[in-house]
Every structure is written in structure tokens, then in C-alpha cells.
C-alpha positions as CSV (number, residue, x, y, z in Angstrom):
1,X,97.5,114.0,105.5
2,X,100.4,116.0,104.1
3,X,103.3,114.1,102.5
4,X,106.0,113.1,104.9
5,X,109.6,114.0,104.1
6,X,111.5,110.9,103.0
7,X,115.1,110.4,104.3
8,X,117.9,109.3,102.0
9,X,119.4,105.8,102.6
10,X,122.6,107.5,103.7
11,X,120.8,109.5,106.3
12,X,118.9,106.4,107.5
13,X,122.2,104.5,107.8
14,X,123.7,107.3,109.9
15,X,120.7,107.2,112.2
16,X,121.0,103.4,112.4
17,X,124.6,103.6,113.4
18,X,124.0,106.4,116.0
19,X,121.1,104.4,117.6
20,X,123.2,101.2,117.8
21,X,126.1,103.1,119.4
22,X,123.9,105.0,121.9
23,X,122.1,101.8,122.9
24,X,125.4,100.1,123.5
25,X,126.6,103.0,125.7
26,X,123.4,102.8,127.8
27,X,123.8,99.0,128.1
28,X,127.2,99.0,129.8
29,X,128.5,100.1,133.2
30,X,129.9,103.5,133.5
31,X,133.3,102.1,134.3
32,X,133.3,100.2,131.0
33,X,132.4,103.4,129.2
34,X,135.2,105.3,130.9
35,X,137.6,102.5,129.9
36,X,136.6,103.1,126.3
37,X,137.3,106.7,126.8
38,X,140.8,106.0,128.1
39,X,141.4,103.8,125.0
40,X,140.3,106.7,122.8
41,X,142.6,109.1,124.5
42,X,145.5,106.7,124.1
43,X,144.8,106.2,120.4
44,X,144.6,109.9,119.7
45,X,147.7,110.6,121.8
46,X,149.7,108.1,119.7
47,X,148.9,109.7,116.4
48,X,150.0,113.0,114.9
49,X,149.9,115.8,117.4
50,X,146.5,117.4,117.4
51,X,144.4,119.5,119.7
52,X,142.5,117.0,121.8
53,X,138.9,118.3,122.0
54,X,135.8,116.8,123.4
55,X,134.4,116.3,119.9
56,X,137.4,114.4,118.7
57,X,137.3,112.2,121.8
58,X,133.6,111.5,121.3
59,X,134.2,110.6,117.6
60,X,137.0,108.2,118.6
61,X,134.9,106.5,121.2
62,X,132.1,106.0,118.6
63,X,134.6,104.5,116.2
64,X,135.8,102.0,118.9
65,X,132.2,101.0,119.7
66,X,131.4,100.7,115.9
67,X,134.2,98.2,115.6
68,X,133.3,96.3,118.7
69,X,129.7,95.9,117.6
70,X,130.9,94.9,114.1
71,X,128.3,97.2,112.5
72,X,128.0,96.8,108.8
73,X,129.5,99.3,106.3
74,X,127.1,101.6,104.4
75,X,127.5,99.4,101.3
76,X,126.6,96.2,103.2
77,X,123.7,97.9,105.1
78,X,122.3,99.4,101.9
79,X,122.3,96.0,100.1
80,X,120.5,94.4,102.9
81,X,118.0,97.3,103.2
82,X,117.1,97.2,99.5
83,X,116.7,93.4,99.6
84,X,114.3,93.8,102.6
85,X,112.4,96.6,100.9
86,X,111.9,94.5,97.8
87,X,110.6,91.6,100.0
88,X,108.2,93.9,101.9
89,X,106.6,95.1,98.7
90,X,105.2,91.6,98.2
91,X,101.7,91.1,99.6
92,X,102.7,87.6,100.9
93,X,105.2,89.2,103.2
94,X,102.3,90.7,105.2
95,X,100.1,87.7,105.0
96,X,97.9,89.0,102.1
97,X,96.6,87.1,99.1
98,X,96.8,88.4,95.6
99,X,93.1,89.2,95.5
100,X,93.1,91.1,98.9
101,X,91.4,94.5,98.7
102,X,94.6,96.3,99.6
103,X,96.5,94.5,96.9
104,X,93.9,95.4,94.3
105,X,93.8,99.0,95.4
106,X,97.6,99.2,95.2
107,X,97.4,99.2,91.4
108,X,95.7,102.6,91.5
109,X,97.3,104.0,94.6
110,X,101.1,103.6,94.0
111,X,102.9,106.1,96.1
112,X,99.6,108.0,96.7
113,X,97.4,108.7,99.7
114,X,95.2,105.9,100.9
115,X,92.4,105.9,103.5
116,X,91.5,102.7,105.2
117,X,88.3,103.0,107.2
118,X,86.7,100.4,109.4
119,X,88.3,97.3,110.8
120,X,91.9,97.7,109.7
121,X,94.3,94.8,109.7
122,X,97.9,95.7,110.2
123,X,98.9,93.8,107.0
124,X,96.9,96.1,104.7
125,X,98.3,99.3,106.1
126,X,101.9,98.1,106.2
127,X,101.7,96.6,102.7
128,X,100.5,99.9,101.2
129,X,103.0,101.8,103.2
130,X,105.9,99.5,102.1
131,X,104.8,100.3,98.5
132,X,105.2,104.0,99.0
133,X,101.7,105.0,100.0
134,X,100.8,107.5,102.7
135,X,98.2,105.6,104.7
136,X,95.6,106.9,107.1
137,X,93.6,104.5,109.2
138,X,90.3,105.8,110.6
139,X,88.4,103.9,113.3
140,X,86.5,104.7,116.4
141,X,88.4,102.4,118.6
142,X,91.8,103.6,119.9
143,X,92.9,100.0,120.6
144,X,92.7,99.0,117.0
145,X,94.5,102.1,115.8
146,X,97.3,101.6,118.4
147,X,97.8,98.1,117.1
148,X,98.3,99.5,113.6
149,X,100.7,102.2,114.8
150,X,102.7,99.8,116.9
151,X,103.1,97.4,113.9
152,X,104.1,100.3,111.7
153,X,106.7,101.5,114.1
154,X,108.1,98.0,114.6
155,X,108.3,97.6,110.8
156,X,110.1,101.0,110.4
157,X,107.1,102.4,108.4
158,X,105.8,104.8,111.0
159,X,106.4,107.9,108.8
160,X,104.0,106.5,106.2
161,X,101.1,105.5,108.6
162,X,98.7,107.7,110.4
163,X,95.8,106.8,112.7
164,X,92.7,108.9,113.4
165,X,90.2,108.1,116.2
166,X,87.0,109.1,114.4
167,X,84.3,107.9,112.1
168,X,83.6,108.8,108.6
169,X,80.7,111.2,109.5
170,X,83.2,113.6,111.2
171,X,86.6,112.9,109.6
172,X,87.7,115.0,106.7
173,X,90.8,114.5,104.5
174,X,93.2,117.4,104.3
175,X,94.7,116.4,100.9
176,X,93.4,114.6,97.8
177,X,93.0,110.8,98.2
178,X,94.3,108.3,95.7
179,X,92.3,105.3,97.1
180,X,89.7,104.6,99.7
181,X,89.2,101.2,101.3
182,X,86.0,100.8,103.4
183,X,85.4,97.6,105.3
184,X,81.8,96.7,106.4
185,X,82.4,98.3,109.8
186,X,83.1,101.7,108.2
187,X,79.5,102.3,107.1
188,X,77.6,99.9,109.4
189,X,74.9,101.5,111.5
190,X,74.6,104.6,109.3
191,X,71.2,105.4,107.8
192,X,71.0,105.9,104.1
193,X,71.1,109.7,104.4
194,X,74.3,109.6,106.5
195,X,75.9,107.1,104.1
196,X,75.2,109.4,101.1
197,X,76.8,112.3,102.8
198,X,79.9,110.2,103.7
199,X,80.3,108.7,100.3
200,X,79.8,112.1,98.6
201,X,82.5,113.7,100.8
202,X,84.9,110.8,100.0
203,X,84.2,111.1,96.3
204,X,84.8,114.9,96.4
205,X,88.1,114.3,98.2
206,X,89.3,111.7,95.7
207,X,91.6,112.7,92.9
208,X,90.7,111.8,89.3
209,X,91.6,108.2,88.5
210,X,91.3,107.4,92.2
211,X,89.8,104.1,93.4
212,X,87.1,103.3,96.0
213,X,86.8,99.8,97.4
214,X,83.7,99.1,99.4
215,X,83.1,95.8,101.1
216,X,79.5,95.0,102.0
217,X,77.9,92.0,103.5
218,X,75.2,90.6,101.2
219,X,73.1,89.1,104.0
220,X,72.9,92.3,106.0
221,X,69.7,94.3,106.0
222,X,69.8,97.4,103.8
223,X,69.2,99.8,106.6
224,X,72.4,98.7,108.4
225,X,74.7,98.7,105.5
226,X,74.7,99.8,101.8
227,X,73.6,97.3,99.3
228,X,75.3,96.8,96.0
229,X,72.3,98.5,94.3
230,X,72.7,101.5,96.5
231,X,76.4,101.7,95.8
232,X,75.8,101.5,92.1
233,X,73.5,104.6,92.4
234,X,75.9,106.5,94.5
235,X,78.8,105.8,92.1
236,X,76.9,106.6,88.9
237,X,79.5,108.1,86.5
238,X,82.4,106.1,88.0
239,X,83.8,103.0,86.4
240,X,82.4,100.2,88.5
241,X,83.2,96.5,89.0
242,X,81.7,94.1,91.5
243,X,82.9,90.8,92.9
244,X,80.1,89.1,94.7
245,X,81.2,86.7,97.4
246,X,84.9,87.7,97.2
247,X,86.6,87.5,100.6
248,X,84.0,85.2,102.1
249,X,80.7,83.7,101.1
250,X,78.7,86.7,102.2
251,X,81.2,89.6,101.5
252,X,80.8,91.5,98.3
253,X,83.6,93.8,97.0
254,X,82.5,96.9,95.1
255,X,85.2,98.8,93.3
256,X,84.7,102.2,91.6
257,X,87.3,104.3,89.8
258,X,86.8,108.0,89.4
259,X,86.8,108.9,85.7
260,X,89.4,111.4,84.4
261,X,87.7,114.4,83.0
């Protein structure tokens, strides 16, 4: 889960303009494109005498299309982009409430690395990514992961979201984690010995000050899912808080922060 390189706004604007222009070229008939080329030749020929090269002609064609599409200037695009980025940092933008587990984890995971294991809703992954986190979603079903990746791509956040088809008994992080969010499905079906190995591996991979959020269903038999008592034992030495019944009448939220040595 190595950090992704982050592009400057100027570079993103240039990519936006290039994509809009290329999409326009592909959407029109060849005769129309040739007509724009003729217009470009005419404009260049009416200016100061220069050596007409293919590169100059291509640039002039792009300038003509830029004006036809009425694409925004960098200043206008940047203002709109920053406004949208501010809006997307709000949990409500993704349909999340203020007490959602992803929102609560965000306080500890700002611009860090976050693992979401189990049933992953797109809103959680995109909210964390929009707030600067590098998000990895782990689930055994490709369909659910593809839904998350598609949503991230549509939102322009694909660089910050990864998806791994695996379960926590086989998956290993390749960089320290800032936060771990496990839904009931992440540990369901594992016996106590397997759960202990998974939790210990996640604890070892978590940086000091990192946060683990475990959701468990209170009415589920202990063999199928960890109880709050089991989690308290596993997280001895961590700073623990428990919200019983949060997120639904039978869903408990266990939160543990790794102490800083």
C-alpha cells in the first residue's frame, strides 16, 4: 500500500483540458476535424511568418477546439475544484452520518493509510479518500470490490483507493496502517484461534497512535464472531472505548487506539 504520487492542480487541469479536447476530436466526423485543421492553417498563415510544423498545427487545432468547447481557464477550474474538494470532505456528501465508523476513524487517520475489511460501502471508502487517506478495501467477493473501485474512479479518487480480493487470514499490509475498520463480515466464521492471529497481525502492522474500529453483533454466538469481552482481552494495553448498540440495535462498535510508547 505504498503512497501514490499526488499530481498538482495545474497538472490535473492540463489533463482535464487534454481529455476534453481528445474526446471532442473522437466525437466528430473526420471531415469536420479536417475543416478545423484548415482553419488552423489559415490562422497560422495570416500571422507572422513562421515555419509551419506539425506540432504548431496541432497546438493551433487544440486552441480552436478549446474555444469552441468554452473550457474554463485554469483560475476558474481551480476555484471550482477547490470548492468541490471542500464539499467532498463532508461526510454528508457521501451519505454518512457524523457517528459513522468511517467518520470517527477519520479523526485518527487524516492523510494516513486505512484498511476497510468486510462489507465495504462505497461512501466510507470515498469519504476517507476525499480526506487524504490511502484506502485499501479487502473482501472475498470481487463484485463488491469492483463496485468500490468503479465508484472511486467515477469520483476521481481512484489513485487513493485500492481493492484486494482476499480475507484477513491471508492478506498482509505492505506499509504501516493508521486505521483499521472491520465490519462484522470481516471476522465472521473464524474460530477464536484464527481471530487472534488476524488481530495480532493487524495490531503489529498499525502505527503508534493508530485506531482499530471493530463492529460486532451482540446477538451473534461467540464462536461465529468476537464478543466485546474477547476484544477487550485482545486489545489489552490499548486505549479502548465501546459503544453498545451504535449503528443498529444489535451492532456494537469497539474502538481501540494503540498507545504511543
